C-alpha positions in Angstrom: 72.1 109.8 86.4 74.6 111.8 85.0 76.7 109.7 82.2 80.2 110.8 82.0 82.6 110.3 79.1 83.9 106.1 79.1 87.5 106.5 78.9 88.6 103.6 75.9 92.2 103.3 76.4 92.2 100.5 79.4 93.7 97.8 79.1 92.2 94.5 78.4 92.3 93.1 81.9 90.0 96.3 83.2 86.9 94.6 84.1 84.9 97.5 86.5 81.7 98.7 85.1 78.5 101.0 85.7 75.7 100.3 83.9 77.9 97.7 81.4 80.3 100.3 80.8 83.7 99.8 81.7 84.9 102.6 84.1 88.2 104.2 85.7 87.8 106.8 88.7 90.8 108.6 87.0 91.8 109.8 83.8 93.3 112.0 81.4 91.0 114.2 79.8 91.1 113.3 75.7 92.6 115.9 74.0 93.2 118.3 77.0 96.3 117.1 78.5 95.6 119.9 81.3 92.4 118.5 82.9 92.5 115.2 84.7 89.1 113.7 85.4 87.9 111.7 88.1 84.3 110.3 89.0 83.1 112.5 92.1 82.2 109.9 94.3 80.5 112.1 96.9 77.3 111.4 94.5 77.8 107.9 94.6 75.5 105.7 94.1 72.6 107.7 93.4 74.7 109.9 90.7 77.3 109.7 88.4 79.1 113.2 88.1 82.9 114.2 86.5 84.5 116.4 88.2 87.5 118.3 86.0 90.7 118.8 87.9 92.9 121.9 86.5 94.8 123.5 89.6 96.7 122.4 92.4 94.0 123.6 94.7 91.3 121.8 93.3 93.2 118.7 93.9 94.0 119.5 97.1 90.2 119.9 97.6 89.0 116.6 96.1 91.4 114.8 98.2 90.5 116.3 101.5 86.9 116.6 101.3 86.5 113.3 99.8 85.8 113.6 95.6 88.5 110.7 95.7 89.3 108.9 98.7 90.5 105.2 99.2 94.7 104.7 99.4 95.8 103.7 95.8 93.4 106.6 94.1 94.4 109.4 96.7 98.0 108.5 95.4 97.4 108.3 92.0 95.2 112.0 92.0 98.0 113.2 93.8 100.9 112.3 91.3 98.5 113.6 88.5 98.0 117.1 90.9 101.7 117.3 91.0 101.9 117.4 87.4 99.3 120.0 86.9 101.4 122.1 89.5 104.8 122.1 87.1 101.9 123.5 84.3 102.3 126.6 85.4 105.9 126.9 87.1 108.4 128.4 85.7 111.8 126.9 84.5 115.1 126.5 86.6 115.5 126.3 90.4 112.4 129.0 91.2 110.2 126.2 89.0 111.5 123.6 91.2 110.8 125.6 94.4 107.3 126.1 93.0 106.4 122.5 92.3 108.1 121.4 95.8 105.6 124.1 97.6 102.8 122.8 95.8 103.5 119.2 96.5 103.5 120.1 100.1 100.1 121.6 100.0 99.0 118.2 98.7 100.8 116.1 101.1 98.6 118.1 103.7 95.5 117.0 102.8 95.1 113.4 104.4 97.9 112.1 106.9 97.3 108.6 107.2 97.5 108.0 103.6 100.9 106.7 102.9 100.4 106.0 99.2 99.6 110.0 99.0 103.3 110.5 100.1 105.1 107.6 98.4 103.3 108.8 94.8 104.3 112.3 95.3 108.0 111.6 96.0 108.0 109.2 93.0 106.7 111.8 90.6 108.8 114.7 92.5 112.0 112.7 92.0 111.3 111.5 88.3 110.1 115.4 86.8 114.0 117.0 88.6 115.8 115.6 85.5 113.7 118.0 83.2 116.0 121.2 82.6 112.8 123.0 81.2 109.5 123.3 82.5 108.0 121.7 79.6 110.6 118.6 80.2 109.4 118.7 83.4 105.8 118.7 82.8 106.4 115.8 80.9 108.0 113.5 82.9 105.6 114.4 85.7 103.2 112.9 83.4 104.9 110.2 82.3 105.1 109.2 85.9 101.6 109.7 87.0 100.5 107.4 83.8 102.9 104.9 85.0 101.9 105.1 88.3 98.6 104.6 87.6 98.9 101.8 85.4 101.1 99.8 87.8 98.4 100.2 90.5 95.7 98.8 88.4 97.6 96.1 87.5 98.6 95.3 91.2 95.4 95.2 92.2 94.5 92.4 89.5 97.8 90.7 91.0 96.0 91.1 94.6 92.9 89.1 93.6 95.0 86.5 91.7 96.9 86.3 94.8 94.0 86.1 97.5 91.7 83.8 94.9 93.3 80.3 96.4 92.2 81.7 100.1 88.6 81.8 98.7 88.6 78.4 96.6 90.2 76.6 99.4 87.4 78.0 102.0 84.9 76.8 99.4 86.3 73.6 98.8 85.8 73.1 102.3 82.6 74.0 102.6 81.4 71.7 99.6 81.0 74.6 97.4 78.3 76.5 99.5 78.0 79.9 99.6 81.7 81.8 101.1 80.7 84.6 103.5 83.1 87.3 103.1 82.8 90.4 105.5 84.7 93.9 104.4 84.7 97.5 106.0 84.7 100.3 104.6 85.4 100.8 100.7 88.4 99.3 99.5 87.0 98.1 95.8 87.3 99.9 92.4 86.0 103.1 93.6 88.9 103.2 96.0 91.4 102.8 93.3 91.4 102.9 89.9 90.1 99.6 88.9 89.8 96.0 90.6 90.5 97.1 94.3 92.3 95.9 97.1 89.5 94.0 99.4 87.2 93.5 96.7 89.6 92.3 94.4 90.1 88.6 95.2 86.2 88.4 95.8 85.7 89.8 92.1 87.9 86.8 91.0 86.4 84.4 92.9 82.7 85.3 91.8 83.6 85.7 88.3 85.2 82.3 88.5 81.7 80.9 89.2 82.5 80.6 92.9 79.3 81.2 95.3 80.2 84.2 97.2 78.4 86.8 99.6 79.8 89.5 100.7 78.5 91.1 104.0 79.0 95.0 103.5 79.3 97.3 106.8 77.8 100.6 106.2 81.2 102.1 107.7 79.7 105.4 109.6 79.8 108.5 109.6 80.4 108.5 105.8 79.1 105.6 104.8 81.5 104.2 102.3 80.8 100.7 102.5 76.5 101.4 102.5 77.0 103.7 99.4 80.4 102.6 97.4 81.1 99.0 98.3 77.3 97.7 97.8 77.6 100.0 94.1 80.0 98.6 92.7 79.3 94.8 93.9 75.9 95.3 92.3 76.9 96.6 89.3 79.3 93.5 89.1 76.5 91.1 90.1 78.0 90.2 93.5 75.9 89.1 95.9 75.9 90.9 99.0 73.9 92.2 102.1 74.2 95.6 103.7 74.9 95.6 107.6 75.1 97.9 110.6 78.7 98.7 111.5 78.6 96.8 114.4 76.5 93.3 113.3 79.9 91.6 112.6 80.8 90.4 115.7 77.3 88.6 116.0 77.3 87.3 112.7 80.8 85.7 113.5 79.4 84.5 116.6 77.0 82.4 114.6 79.2 80.9 111.7 77.8 83.6 109.3 81.5 85.0 108.4 84.1 82.8 106.8 86.7 85.4 105.8 87.4 89.2 106.8 89.0 91.0 104.3 90.1 94.9 104.2 92.2 97.3 102.9 95.2 99.3 104.3 95.7 102.9 104.4 99.2 102.6 105.8 100.9 99.5 106.8 104.4 99.1 108.9 107.4 96.9 107.8 106.1 94.9 111.2 102.2 94.3 109.8 100.6 97.0 112.1 97.8 98.3 109.6 95.8 101.5 109.6 92.9 101.4 108.3 89.2 103.2 108.3 87.8 103.6 112.4 86.1 100.3 113.2 88.7 97.9 111.3 90.2 97.0 114.9 87.1 95.8 116.0 86.2 93.9 113.4 90.1 92.2 113.6 88.9 91.7 117.4 86.0 89.7 116.6 87.6 87.8 114.2 90.6 86.5 116.4 87.9 86.1 118.9 86.1 83.7 116.6 88.5 82.3 114.7 88.1 84.1 111.2 90.7 84.6 109.1 91.3 88.5 108.9 93.4 89.5 105.8 94.6 92.7 105.3 94.7 93.7 100.8 97.4 96.1 99.9 99.9 96.9 97.3 103.6 97.7 98.1 102.9 101.9 97.8 100.8 101.1 100.5 103.4 100.2 103.1 105.4 102.1 105.2 108.6 101.3 105.4 110.3 103.3 108.0 107.3 102.5 110.6 108.0 99.9 113.0 105.6 100.6 115.8 102.0 101.5 114.2 99.9 102.8 117.5 103.0 104.9 118.4 103.9 105.9 114.6 101.0 106.2 112.7 99.7 109.6 112.4 95.7 109.5 112.8 93.5 112.0 111.0 91.0 114.0 112.9 88.1 115.2 110.5 85.0 117.6 110.4 82.4 116.5 113.8 80.0 117.6 111.3 80.5 114.3 109.4 79.3 112.2 112.5 76.5 114.6 113.6 74.8 115.2 110.3 73.8 112.6 107.5 73.7 113.2 103.6 71.1 111.0 101.8 69.0 111.1 98.4 65.3 112.0 98.8 63.4 113.5 96.8 65.3 113.2 93.9 68.1 115.5 95.1 70.6 114.8 97.8 69.9 116.3 101.7 71.8 116.4 105.0 69.6 116.4 108.0 71.0 116.8 111.9 71.3 113.1 113.6 72.8 114.3 117.0 71.8 117.3 119.5 72.8 120.5 117.9 75.0 121.3 120.3 76.2 118.0 121.5 80.3 118.0 120.7 81.4 115.2 118.4 84.6 113.2 117.4 85.7 111.8 114.5 88.9 109.9 114.2 89.1 108.8 110.2 91.3 105.3 110.9 92.5 103.1 113.7 95.4 101.0 114.0 95.1 96.8 114.1 98.0 95.5 115.8 99.8 92.6 113.5 99.3 89.9 116.0 95.2 90.0 115.2 96.1 90.1 111.4 96.0 86.4 109.3 97.5 87.8 106.4 98.5 90.1 104.1 97.5 89.8 100.5 99.7 91.9 98.2 100.8 92.2 94.5 103.6 89.8 94.9 101.8 87.1 97.4 100.2 86.7 100.9 102.3 86.6 103.3 102.6 86.8 107.5 102.0 90.0 109.1 105.4 90.3 110.6 108.9 92.0 109.8 110.5 88.6 108.4 107.0 88.1 106.2 107.2 91.1 104.6 110.5 91.1 104.0 110.1 87.8 102.1 107.8 89.2 99.3 110.1 92.7 99.2 113.9 92.2 100.1 114.9 94.8 98.1 113.4 97.3 100.1 115.2 99.6 102.6 113.7 99.1 106.1 115.1 101.9 108.5 113.4 103.2 111.4 
């Protein structure tokens, strides 16, 4: 396993580890502020490989081809990508036009993830007050750093607010195992640290609560089987990988106490866009009276949208992700064809779970109902426009 440089400037609440060492998913290369380093997630769980990003095109490729993925991490990566784009841009209005053009390249990579739009807009607004190219670069880097640190803190706070939900179930079960089902990877690998859906799980485990996680494999890219299982294993959290379609069966047989998933975009009314298959889990949970929670920071809300089914753009990815599968054999990654070669395939990246199926939203400010009034109660200062 290739071992990357381990950044040592984490805050004291950093918790995520690989082989006992603290990691984040993205950082400025020590001694070289012109290079951003990421864990290339395509190689996990079998290899830990660090990739250097130095140009807008490299950042766009990393986001589009899922070297990085997960809403908060996409946002942080795009923020740093916009910073990197300032390093070769001239000053004056010409420079702003160049940076704006490169920002649009980054924004086009993953249309569903609102964190990408929010993060680039935040850095764009910050850098415009710079008069020279150097000032703009400094402002962009400072904002990208601040955004990233805030994201880590928000994920930690999501864990704090979600912990009581697990504690309550544990007490009700007489301290017996709390079985939690999650979908895709909304862990620290999808963020920078802690994760969203996993943050309450880590908080409960670290407090000594007996938790067990059912890990959906999450076809077609198997983010659950590869990434969620990997980080839970590294943290010592009991878990079991299951097929995507097993969740309903487990719920019918009282094997799931709680579902927690992440979000790539949530409307101001509580409709949730998340990895394809989330809607089916919500339906099964509703039919079996299993609480279904969505964990997300404020950066994953789209304050302009009311109807998720109508208004959230759903990314359609390469059909070959469905037709082929990549795995580890004979000491290397290999790809094999699953389907008849000439059979067409469709690859919808996300689906939308209506707010009526969501028990509640776990945010960095607390837990609220998946409704316009519930969300507004936590974020009264936000502009709610249609």
